VMD Tcl script that builds the backbone (N, CA, C; Angstrom):
set m [mol new atoms 231]
animate dup $m
set s [atomselect $m all]
$s set {name element resname resid chain x y z} {
  {N N MET 1 A 36.593 16.026 -48.456}
  {CA C MET 1 A 37.858 14.960 -46.907}
  {C C MET 1 A 37.875 15.930 -45.992}
  {N N THR 2 A 38.178 15.226 -44.619}
  {CA C THR 2 A 38.729 15.519 -43.576}
  {C C THR 2 A 39.845 15.538 -43.632}
  {N N ASN 3 A 40.634 16.283 -43.053}
  {CA C ASN 3 A 41.788 16.643 -42.737}
  {C C ASN 3 A 41.686 15.591 -41.142}
  {N N PHE 4 A 42.028 14.354 -41.178}
  {CA C PHE 4 A 42.295 13.411 -39.931}
  {C C PHE 4 A 42.822 13.540 -38.366}
  {N N ILE 5 A 44.192 14.387 -39.323}
  {CA C ILE 5 A 45.419 14.829 -38.176}
  {C C ILE 5 A 45.108 15.703 -37.354}
  {N N LEU 6 A 44.198 16.881 -38.178}
  {CA C LEU 6 A 43.672 17.792 -36.912}
  {C C LEU 6 A 42.511 17.617 -36.114}
  {N N LEU 7 A 41.330 16.551 -36.826}
  {CA C LEU 7 A 40.360 16.726 -35.824}
  {C C LEU 7 A 40.665 15.115 -35.186}
  {N N ARG 8 A 41.693 14.514 -34.929}
  {CA C ARG 8 A 42.395 14.496 -34.262}
  {C C ARG 8 A 43.337 14.610 -33.006}
  {N N GLN 9 A 44.247 15.479 -33.293}
  {CA C GLN 9 A 44.568 16.874 -32.680}
  {C C GLN 9 A 43.129 17.759 -32.202}
  {N N GLN 10 A 41.978 17.825 -32.469}
  {CA C GLN 10 A 40.921 18.666 -31.330}
  {C C GLN 10 A 40.486 17.834 -30.563}
  {N N LEU 11 A 40.157 16.603 -30.981}
  {CA C LEU 11 A 39.841 15.476 -29.938}
  {C C LEU 11 A 40.591 15.594 -28.719}
  {N N LEU 12 A 42.017 15.323 -29.186}
  {CA C LEU 12 A 42.420 15.678 -27.868}
  {C C LEU 12 A 42.834 16.161 -27.074}
  {N N ALA 13 A 42.782 17.838 -27.682}
  {CA C ALA 13 A 42.923 18.834 -26.560}
  {C C ALA 13 A 41.398 19.168 -25.939}
  {N N HIS 14 A 40.529 18.442 -26.669}
  {CA C HIS 14 A 39.225 18.595 -25.874}
  {C C HIS 14 A 38.983 17.677 -24.862}
  {N N ASP 15 A 39.996 16.501 -24.536}
  {CA C ASP 15 A 39.660 15.143 -24.297}
  {C C ASP 15 A 38.289 14.641 -24.330}
  {N N LEU 16 A 38.475 14.172 -25.716}
  {CA C LEU 16 A 36.982 13.781 -25.953}
  {C C LEU 16 A 37.302 12.357 -27.104}
  {N N GLN 17 A 36.899 10.923 -26.069}
  {CA C GLN 17 A 37.025 9.954 -26.709}
  {C C GLN 17 A 36.439 9.571 -27.714}
  {N N MET 18 A 36.641 8.708 -28.367}
  {CA C MET 18 A 35.900 8.224 -29.990}
  {C C MET 18 A 33.890 7.961 -29.207}
  {N N LYS 19 A 33.783 7.452 -28.340}
  {CA C LYS 19 A 32.764 7.175 -27.962}
  {C C LYS 19 A 31.761 8.361 -27.929}
  {N N ASP 20 A 32.778 9.429 -27.317}
  {CA C ASP 20 A 31.493 10.779 -26.472}
  {C C ASP 20 A 31.577 11.717 -28.100}
  {N N ALA 21 A 32.582 11.662 -28.896}
  {CA C ALA 21 A 32.608 12.276 -30.345}
  {C C ALA 21 A 31.243 11.895 -31.120}
  {N N ALA 22 A 31.664 10.495 -30.975}
  {CA C ALA 22 A 30.450 10.044 -31.452}
  {C C ALA 22 A 29.577 10.265 -31.193}
  {N N GLU 23 A 28.591 10.295 -29.521}
  {CA C GLU 23 A 27.843 10.760 -29.580}
  {C C GLU 23 A 27.542 12.125 -29.842}
  {N N ALA 24 A 28.183 13.668 -29.512}
  {CA C ALA 24 A 28.237 14.447 -29.988}
  {C C ALA 24 A 27.898 14.964 -31.320}
  {N N ALA 25 A 28.703 14.039 -32.387}
  {CA C ALA 25 A 28.120 13.679 -33.966}
  {C C ALA 25 A 26.506 13.007 -34.117}
  {N N GLY 26 A 26.244 13.063 -32.837}
  {CA C GLY 26 A 25.103 12.189 -33.313}
  {C C GLY 26 A 25.031 10.976 -34.279}
  {N N ILE 27 A 25.575 10.190 -34.344}
  {CA C ILE 27 A 26.061 8.719 -35.393}
  {C C ILE 27 A 26.999 8.043 -33.994}
  {N N SER 28 A 26.580 7.021 -34.385}
  {CA C SER 28 A 27.492 5.364 -33.422}
  {C C SER 28 A 28.689 5.708 -33.437}
  {N N ARG 29 A 29.270 4.676 -32.718}
  {CA C ARG 29 A 30.941 5.012 -32.761}
  {C C ARG 29 A 31.050 3.585 -33.587}
  {N N SER 30 A 30.617 2.716 -34.248}
  {CA C SER 30 A 30.943 2.063 -35.241}
  {C C SER 30 A 31.164 3.575 -36.913}
  {N N ALA 31 A 30.031 4.199 -36.994}
  {CA C ALA 31 A 29.694 5.056 -37.608}
  {C C ALA 31 A 30.819 6.364 -37.751}
  {N N PHE 32 A 31.041 6.756 -36.787}
  {CA C PHE 32 A 32.367 7.556 -36.406}
  {C C PHE 32 A 34.084 6.476 -36.549}
  {N N SER 33 A 33.565 5.863 -36.442}
  {CA C SER 33 A 34.914 5.005 -36.973}
  {C C SER 33 A 35.257 5.014 -37.874}
  {N N ALA 34 A 34.176 4.539 -38.632}
  {CA C ALA 34 A 34.032 4.557 -40.454}
  {C C ALA 34 A 34.727 5.880 -40.702}
  {N N ARG 35 A 33.989 7.227 -40.586}
  {CA C ARG 35 A 34.712 8.497 -41.059}
  {C C ARG 35 A 36.197 8.525 -40.193}
  {N N ILE 36 A 36.241 8.388 -38.975}
  {CA C ILE 36 A 38.051 8.547 -38.882}
  {C C ILE 36 A 38.787 7.769 -39.687}
  {N N HIS 37 A 38.945 6.739 -39.774}
  {CA C HIS 37 A 39.201 5.550 -40.935}
  {C C HIS 37 A 38.740 5.535 -42.499}
  {N N ARG 38 A 38.341 6.635 -43.034}
  {CA C ARG 38 A 38.021 6.873 -44.488}
  {C C ARG 38 A 37.322 6.624 -44.880}
  {N N ARG 39 A 36.561 5.484 -44.584}
  {CA C ARG 39 A 35.676 4.362 -44.969}
  {C C ARG 39 A 34.507 5.460 -45.437}
  {N N ALA 40 A 33.917 6.327 -44.595}
  {CA C ALA 40 A 32.855 7.352 -44.866}
  {C C ALA 40 A 32.889 8.262 -44.576}
  {N N ASP 41 A 32.489 9.517 -45.349}
  {CA C ASP 41 A 32.546 10.466 -44.712}
  {C C ASP 41 A 31.507 11.740 -43.954}
  {N N PHE 42 A 32.099 12.355 -43.132}
  {CA C PHE 42 A 31.043 13.121 -42.319}
  {C C PHE 42 A 29.865 13.869 -43.235}
  {N N THR 43 A 28.639 13.794 -42.953}
  {CA C THR 43 A 27.682 14.761 -43.322}
  {C C THR 43 A 27.572 16.143 -42.576}
  {N N THR 44 A 26.910 16.933 -43.482}
  {CA C THR 44 A 26.973 18.964 -42.893}
  {C C THR 44 A 26.201 18.821 -41.265}
  {N N GLY 45 A 25.478 17.705 -41.406}
  {CA C GLY 45 A 25.292 17.950 -39.884}
  {C C GLY 45 A 25.758 17.964 -38.621}
  {N N GLU 46 A 26.542 15.897 -39.325}
  {CA C GLU 46 A 27.849 15.491 -38.058}
  {C C GLU 46 A 28.780 16.598 -37.772}
  {N N MET 47 A 29.395 17.036 -39.578}
  {CA C MET 47 A 30.558 18.253 -38.887}
  {C C MET 47 A 29.843 19.370 -37.923}
  {N N LEU 48 A 29.200 19.640 -38.404}
  {CA C LEU 48 A 28.333 21.253 -37.185}
  {C C LEU 48 A 28.334 20.647 -36.250}
  {N N ARG 49 A 27.801 19.396 -36.029}
  {CA C ARG 49 A 27.605 19.455 -34.123}
  {C C ARG 49 A 29.006 18.714 -33.775}
  {N N LEU 50 A 29.939 18.357 -34.480}
  {CA C LEU 50 A 30.930 17.918 -33.942}
  {C C LEU 50 A 31.699 18.839 -33.668}
  {N N GLY 51 A 31.836 19.767 -34.542}
  {CA C GLY 51 A 32.316 21.333 -34.047}
  {C C GLY 51 A 32.334 22.727 -33.446}
  {N N LYS 52 A 30.590 22.067 -32.805}
  {CA C LYS 52 A 30.463 22.282 -31.801}
  {C C LYS 52 A 30.842 22.420 -30.476}
  {N N ALA 53 A 30.463 20.964 -30.382}
  {CA C ALA 53 A 31.324 19.715 -29.709}
  {C C ALA 53 A 32.710 20.637 -29.320}
  {N N LEU 54 A 33.830 20.836 -30.688}
  {CA C LEU 54 A 34.581 20.841 -30.125}
  {C C LEU 54 A 35.133 22.707 -29.849}
  {N N GLY 55 A 34.134 23.051 -30.170}
  {CA C GLY 55 A 34.222 24.814 -30.200}
  {C C GLY 55 A 34.697 25.706 -31.409}
  {N N LEU 56 A 34.606 24.461 -32.302}
  {CA C LEU 56 A 35.023 24.815 -33.679}
  {C C LEU 56 A 34.956 27.119 -34.086}
  {N N GLN 57 A 35.271 27.426 -34.970}
  {CA C GLN 57 A 34.780 28.869 -35.907}
  {C C GLN 57 A 34.573 28.668 -36.853}
  {N N PRO 58 A 33.565 29.299 -36.996}
  {CA C PRO 58 A 33.293 28.966 -38.736}
  {C C PRO 58 A 34.497 28.523 -39.337}
  {N N GLU 59 A 35.787 29.682 -39.714}
  {CA C GLU 59 A 36.519 29.470 -40.413}
  {C C GLU 59 A 37.388 28.109 -39.808}
  {N N ASP 60 A 37.413 26.863 -39.153}
  {CA C ASP 60 A 37.918 25.974 -38.455}
  {C C ASP 60 A 37.232 25.245 -39.433}
  {N N TYR 61 A 36.514 25.208 -39.622}
  {CA C TYR 61 A 35.814 24.167 -40.236}
  {C C TYR 61 A 36.198 23.254 -41.605}
  {N N TYR 62 A 36.505 24.298 -41.961}
  {CA C TYR 62 A 37.273 23.744 -43.600}
  {C C TYR 62 A 38.626 23.211 -43.011}
  {N N ARG 63 A 38.985 24.019 -42.153}
  {CA C ARG 63 A 39.945 23.447 -42.021}
  {C C ARG 63 A 40.760 21.846 -41.285}
  {N N VAL 64 A 39.327 21.467 -40.355}
  {CA C VAL 64 A 39.151 20.656 -40.164}
  {C C VAL 64 A 38.255 19.112 -40.946}
  {N N PHE 65 A 37.400 19.642 -41.428}
  {CA C PHE 65 A 36.733 18.803 -42.327}
  {C C PHE 65 A 36.517 18.783 -43.289}
  {N N LEU 66 A 37.304 19.715 -44.416}
  {CA C LEU 66 A 37.383 19.635 -45.821}
  {C C LEU 66 A 38.686 19.563 -46.585}
  {N N ALA 67 A 39.655 20.443 -45.638}
  {CA C ALA 67 A 40.660 20.947 -46.913}
  {C C ALA 67 A 41.551 19.382 -46.339}
  {N N GLU 68 A 42.957 18.885 -47.165}
  {CA C GLU 68 A 43.213 17.574 -46.983}
  {C C GLU 68 A 44.592 18.538 -47.280}
  {N N SER 69 A 45.234 17.229 -45.898}
  {CA C SER 69 A 46.490 17.511 -45.182}
  {C C SER 69 A 47.412 17.211 -46.349}
  {N N ALA 70 A 48.813 17.740 -46.328}
  {CA C ALA 70 A 49.665 17.233 -47.224}
  {C C ALA 70 A 50.092 15.803 -46.861}
  {N N ALA 71 A 49.720 14.535 -45.859}
  {CA C ALA 71 A 49.796 13.618 -45.468}
  {C C ALA 71 A 49.315 13.334 -46.866}
  {N N GLN 72 A 47.939 13.499 -46.596}
  {CA C GLN 72 A 46.659 13.043 -47.748}
  {C C GLN 72 A 46.914 13.611 -48.945}
  {N N MET 73 A 47.366 14.416 -49.028}
  {CA C MET 73 A 47.848 14.723 -50.948}
  {C C MET 73 A 48.684 13.466 -51.242}
  {N N GLU 74 A 49.816 13.463 -50.686}
  {CA C GLU 74 A 50.989 12.943 -51.129}
  {C C GLU 74 A 50.570 11.544 -51.585}
  {N N ALA 75 A 49.551 10.525 -50.057}
  {CA C ALA 75 A 48.827 9.518 -50.144}
  {C C ALA 75 A 48.655 9.336 -52.086}
  {N N ARG 76 A 47.210 10.408 -52.332}
  {CA C ARG 76 A 47.356 10.344 -53.394}
  {C C ARG 76 A 47.887 10.186 -54.628}
  {N N ALA 77 A 49.271 11.066 -54.476}
  {CA C ALA 77 A 49.469 11.107 -55.888}
  {C C ALA 77 A 50.296 9.996 -56.234}
}
mol reanalyze $m
mol bondsrecalc $m
mol representation Tube
mol addrep $m
């Protein structure tokens, strides 16, 4: 499950709009929107491409794309 708070922070830090992030991930804007709004998951390839565009280090991928935020854990409880 993607940590959407961290992902959005990364997008803002790199001044990437959703259309730019979607293009970097190699997906359509609507597909990117579905992932941001938790209607779909990022594939490994999408994570790698977007992470590269964001300049993520290997250890950042888990934190941004795979770890849940505290808010997400509370919402599931």
